[in-house]
C-alpha positions as CSV (number, residue, x, y, z in Angstrom):
1,X,12.5,6.2,14.7
2,X,13.1,2.9,16.3
3,X,9.5,1.8,16.0
4,X,9.2,2.1,12.3
5,X,12.7,0.6,11.8
6,X,11.7,-2.5,13.8
7,X,8.4,-2.7,12.1
8,X,10.0,-2.6,8.6
9,X,12.4,-5.3,9.6
10,X,9.6,-7.6,10.9
11,X,7.7,-7.8,7.6
12,X,8.9,-11.3,6.5
13,X,7.6,-12.8,9.7
14,X,4.4,-10.9,9.4
15,X,3.9,-12.1,5.9
16,X,4.3,-15.7,7.0
17,X,1.5,-15.2,9.6
18,X,-0.7,-13.5,7.0
19,X,-0.3,-16.4,4.6
20,X,-1.3,-18.8,7.4
21,X,-4.3,-16.6,8.3
22,X,-5.6,-16.6,4.7
23,X,-7.1,-20.1,5.0
24,X,-9.3,-19.2,8.0
25,X,-10.2,-15.8,6.5
26,X,-11.3,-17.3,3.2
27,X,-14.9,-17.8,4.3
28,X,-15.5,-14.0,4.6
29,X,-13.3,-12.7,1.8
30,X,-14.6,-12.2,-1.8
31,X,-15.6,-15.3,-3.7
32,X,-14.8,-15.9,-7.4
33,X,-17.4,-14.2,-9.6
34,X,-18.5,-11.6,-7.1
35,X,-18.4,-7.9,-8.1
36,X,-16.3,-6.2,-5.4
37,X,-15.3,-2.8,-4.2
38,X,-12.3,-2.3,-2.0
39,X,-12.1,0.9,0.2
40,X,-9.3,2.5,2.2
41,X,-7.6,5.8,2.9
42,X,-4.0,6.8,2.3
43,X,-1.8,3.7,2.4
44,X,-4.8,1.4,2.7
45,X,-6.3,2.9,-0.5
46,X,-3.1,2.0,-2.4
47,X,-3.2,-1.5,-1.1
48,X,-6.8,-1.6,-2.3
49,X,-5.6,-0.6,-5.8
50,X,-3.0,-3.3,-5.9
51,X,-5.5,-6.0,-4.7
52,X,-8.2,-4.8,-7.1
53,X,-5.8,-5.1,-10.1
54,X,-4.6,-8.5,-9.0
55,X,-8.1,-9.9,-8.4
56,X,-9.6,-8.7,-11.6
57,X,-6.5,-9.7,-13.5
58,X,-6.8,-13.2,-12.1
59,X,-10.3,-13.6,-13.6
60,X,-12.1,-13.7,-10.2
61,X,-14.4,-10.8,-10.9
62,X,-14.8,-7.1,-11.5
63,X,-13.0,-5.3,-8.7
64,X,-12.9,-1.5,-8.1
65,X,-10.7,0.4,-5.6
66,X,-11.9,3.7,-4.1
67,X,-10.7,6.0,-1.4
68,X,-13.5,5.6,1.2
69,X,-15.0,9.0,0.8
70,X,-15.5,8.5,-3.0
71,X,-17.5,5.2,-3.1
72,X,-20.2,5.7,-5.7
73,X,-23.7,5.7,-4.2
74,X,-25.4,4.2,-7.2
75,X,-23.1,1.3,-8.1
76,X,-24.1,-2.2,-7.1
77,X,-21.6,-4.6,-5.6
78,X,-21.8,-8.2,-4.2
79,X,-19.3,-7.4,-1.4
80,X,-17.3,-4.5,-0.1
81,X,-13.9,-4.9,1.5
82,X,-12.5,-2.1,3.7
83,X,-8.9,-1.8,4.8
84,X,-8.3,0.2,8.0
85,X,-5.3,-0.3,10.3
86,X,-6.8,1.7,13.2
87,X,-10.4,0.7,12.8
88,X,-11.3,4.3,13.6
89,X,-10.9,6.2,10.3
90,X,-14.0,8.5,9.8
91,X,-14.5,8.0,6.1
92,X,-14.3,4.2,6.3
93,X,-16.8,4.0,9.2
94,X,-19.1,6.4,7.4
95,X,-19.0,4.2,4.3
96,X,-19.8,1.1,6.3
97,X,-22.7,2.8,7.9
98,X,-24.1,3.7,4.5
99,X,-23.6,0.2,3.3
100,X,-25.2,-1.6,6.3
101,X,-28.0,-3.9,5.3
102,X,-27.4,-3.2,1.6
103,X,-24.3,-5.2,0.8
104,X,-22.1,-7.7,2.7
105,X,-19.0,-6.0,4.1
106,X,-15.7,-7.3,5.5
107,X,-13.0,-5.2,7.1
108,X,-9.3,-5.9,7.5
109,X,-8.0,-4.2,10.6
110,X,-5.1,-4.4,13.1
111,X,-7.1,-3.5,16.2
112,X,-10.1,-5.6,17.4
113,X,-11.2,-3.0,20.0
114,X,-12.4,-0.3,17.6
115,X,-15.7,0.7,16.0
116,X,-15.0,-1.1,12.8
117,X,-15.7,-4.4,14.5
118,X,-19.4,-3.3,15.0
119,X,-19.8,-1.4,11.7
120,X,-18.7,-4.3,9.5
121,X,-20.5,-7.5,8.9
122,X,-17.3,-9.5,9.1
123,X,-13.8,-8.7,10.1
124,X,-10.3,-10.1,9.7
125,X,-7.9,-9.0,12.4
126,X,-4.2,-8.8,11.7
127,X,-3.2,-7.7,15.2
128,X,0.3,-9.2,14.8
129,X,1.0,-6.5,12.1
130,X,-0.2,-3.6,14.2
131,X,2.2,-0.7,14.5
132,X,3.2,2.0,16.9
133,X,4.6,4.3,14.2
134,X,2.3,6.7,12.5
135,X,3.9,5.7,9.2
136,X,2.3,2.4,7.9
137,X,4.6,-0.3,6.7
138,X,4.0,-3.9,7.9
139,X,0.2,-3.7,8.3
140,X,-0.3,-2.6,4.7
141,X,2.0,-5.2,3.2
142,X,0.7,-8.0,5.5
143,X,-2.9,-7.2,4.3
144,X,-1.7,-7.5,0.7
145,X,0.1,-10.7,1.5
146,X,-3.1,-12.2,2.9
147,X,-5.1,-11.0,-0.1
148,X,-2.6,-12.3,-2.6
149,X,-2.6,-15.7,-0.9
150,X,-6.4,-15.7,-1.0
151,X,-6.2,-15.2,-4.7
152,X,-4.0,-18.3,-5.0
153,X,-0.5,-16.8,-5.1
154,X,2.5,-18.6,-3.5
155,X,4.4,-16.0,-1.5
156,X,7.4,-18.3,-0.7
157,X,9.7,-16.4,-3.1
158,X,8.3,-13.0,-2.0
159,X,9.1,-13.8,1.7
160,X,12.6,-14.9,0.7
161,X,13.1,-11.7,-1.2
162,X,11.8,-9.7,1.8
163,X,14.4,-11.4,4.0
164,X,17.0,-9.9,1.6
165,X,15.6,-6.4,1.3
166,X,15.3,-5.8,5.0
167,X,19.1,-5.8,5.3
168,X,20.8,-5.3,1.9
169,X,22.4,-2.0,1.1
170,X,20.3,0.7,-0.4
171,X,21.0,1.8,-4.0
172,X,24.3,3.7,-4.0
173,X,23.8,7.4,-4.1
174,X,20.0,7.3,-3.6
175,X,20.1,9.2,-0.3
176,X,21.8,12.2,-1.9
177,X,19.1,12.6,-4.6
178,X,16.4,15.2,-4.3
179,X,13.6,13.9,-6.6
180,X,12.1,10.4,-6.7
181,X,9.7,8.9,-9.2
182,X,8.1,5.5,-8.8
183,X,6.7,3.6,-11.8
184,X,4.5,0.5,-11.8
185,X,2.3,-1.5,-14.1
186,X,-0.9,-3.4,-13.3
187,X,-1.0,-4.2,-9.6
188,X,2.3,-2.5,-8.9
189,X,0.8,1.0,-9.7
190,X,-0.7,0.8,-6.3
191,X,2.7,-0.1,-4.8
192,X,4.3,2.9,-6.7
193,X,1.7,5.2,-5.2
194,X,2.5,3.8,-1.8
195,X,6.2,4.2,-2.3
196,X,5.8,7.9,-3.1
197,X,3.6,8.4,-0.1
198,X,6.2,6.8,2.2
199,X,8.9,9.1,0.9
200,X,6.6,12.1,1.5
201,X,5.5,11.1,5.0
202,X,8.9,10.0,6.4
203,X,11.3,12.3,4.6
204,X,9.3,15.2,3.2
205,X,10.9,14.4,-0.2
206,X,9.7,15.5,-3.7
207,X,8.2,12.2,-4.9
208,X,5.8,11.2,-7.7
209,X,4.3,8.0,-8.9
210,X,2.8,7.0,-12.3
211,X,1.8,4.0,-14.4
212,X,5.1,3.3,-16.2
213,X,3.7,4.0,-19.7
214,X,2.5,7.4,-18.5
215,X,6.0,8.5,-17.6
216,X,6.7,9.6,-21.2
217,X,3.6,11.8,-21.2
218,X,5.0,14.7,-19.3
219,X,6.5,13.5,-16.0
220,X,9.9,12.7,-17.6
221,X,10.4,16.5,-18.1
222,X,11.5,16.8,-14.4
223,X,14.0,14.1,-14.6
224,X,17.7,15.0,-14.4
225,X,20.9,14.0,-12.6
226,X,19.3,14.7,-9.2
227,X,16.5,12.2,-9.8
228,X,15.9,8.6,-8.8
229,X,13.6,6.6,-11.2
230,X,12.5,3.4,-9.4
231,X,10.7,0.6,-11.3
232,X,8.4,-1.7,-9.4
233,X,8.1,-4.8,-11.5
234,X,9.2,-5.2,-15.1
235,X,9.6,-1.9,-17.1
236,X,7.7,-1.6,-20.4
237,X,9.9,-2.3,-23.5
238,X,12.3,0.5,-24.3
239,X,11.5,2.7,-21.3
240,X,14.5,1.6,-19.2
241,X,16.9,2.7,-22.0
242,X,15.1,6.0,-22.4
243,X,15.4,6.8,-18.7
244,X,19.0,5.8,-18.6
245,X,19.8,8.6,-21.0
246,X,18.4,11.3,-18.7
247,X,21.1,11.1,-16.1
248,X,18.9,9.8,-13.3
249,X,19.8,7.0,-10.9
250,X,17.7,4.1,-12.2
251,X,16.7,1.3,-9.8
252,X,15.3,-1.9,-11.5
253,X,15.0,-5.3,-9.9
254,X,12.5,-7.1,-12.1
255,X,13.3,-10.6,-10.7
256,X,12.4,-9.5,-7.2
257,X,8.9,-9.5,-5.9
258,X,7.7,-5.9,-6.0
259,X,6.2,-6.1,-2.6
260,X,9.6,-7.0,-1.2
261,X,11.1,-4.2,-3.2
262,X,8.8,-1.8,-1.4
263,X,10.7,-2.6,1.8
264,X,13.8,-1.0,0.4
265,X,11.8,2.1,-0.4
266,X,10.5,2.2,3.1
267,X,14.0,2.0,4.5
268,X,15.2,4.7,2.1
269,X,12.4,7.0,3.2
270,X,13.4,6.5,6.9
271,X,17.1,7.0,6.3
272,X,16.6,10.2,4.3
273,X,14.2,11.5,7.0
274,X,16.6,10.7,9.7
275,X,19.4,12.5,7.8
276,X,17.2,15.6,7.8
277,X,16.6,15.4,11.5
278,X,13.0,14.2,11.2
279,X,11.2,11.6,13.3
280,X,9.6,9.2,10.8
281,X,7.5,7.8,13.7
282,X,5.8,11.1,14.0
283,X,5.5,12.7,10.5
284,X,4.7,16.4,10.3
285,X,1.0,17.2,10.3
286,X,-0.1,13.6,10.5
287,X,-1.7,11.3,13.1
288,X,-2.2,7.6,13.3
289,X,-5.8,7.8,12.3
290,X,-7.9,10.6,10.7
291,X,-10.9,11.0,13.0
292,X,-13.2,13.9,11.9
293,X,-16.2,15.5,13.5
294,X,-19.5,15.4,11.6
295,X,-18.9,18.8,10.0
296,X,-15.5,17.9,8.6
297,X,-16.6,14.5,7.4
298,X,-19.9,15.7,5.7
299,X,-21.8,13.1,7.7
300,X,-24.9,13.8,9.7
């Protein structure tokens, strides 16, 4: 458990380094006006979702996010970005092989000694954010910190918020709840998806994630006094009051950068997992990288 705990706590420093790296990485990252696809698997896919929403919302160009195995074969892009901590994920490498010579590719990775360095036209290496734990925390958020900076965001406040969330108490009573729902809007939908994944991986908890406005369309039926409803970003008008009447523990910190708020969720997942006797560094049924043979991957 100590690996993931240390890695979670190191995120403010990693974000500072990612911000500094953004300037030199700018030459290979998407340019304004380009049509871009962003690929990843698991946590990396959710960071791709967040970045795609931010980039398109900032007016820099159409941006789609796909899990790497589902990249459309007939859609044209000016550039494809892949996010892969290990640099060995089968679906990402297969996508890069299909794209070679057809569209410029750039990969964000933590390990410069992996196949992605040869499969991608360009690479940005965040080796300072690599991790020993199977559960991803600091690599994913450092990638997003770099990409947000490249889009023109000033992360000074986000880093200050992160310095707070790595040590402040978790929401009172949260570790005793049995069901967790994470709600986001816009770019924080990707963060909500990632929050739910962390809870599943590290603590085997019943977790769900939705666009906040979708919560009324069915998901709220499971909410009761054993639930936590956690907003990432500002809740839609009226929803906070509705949720408050359902008996759930509601967590809402709209003034805090949502990426920093994700740190508290990472910590909660680890604490609940440890309380169950689990090892969050080695989640059940998971490995650091999904490497498939040709039959499993569907690739020749």
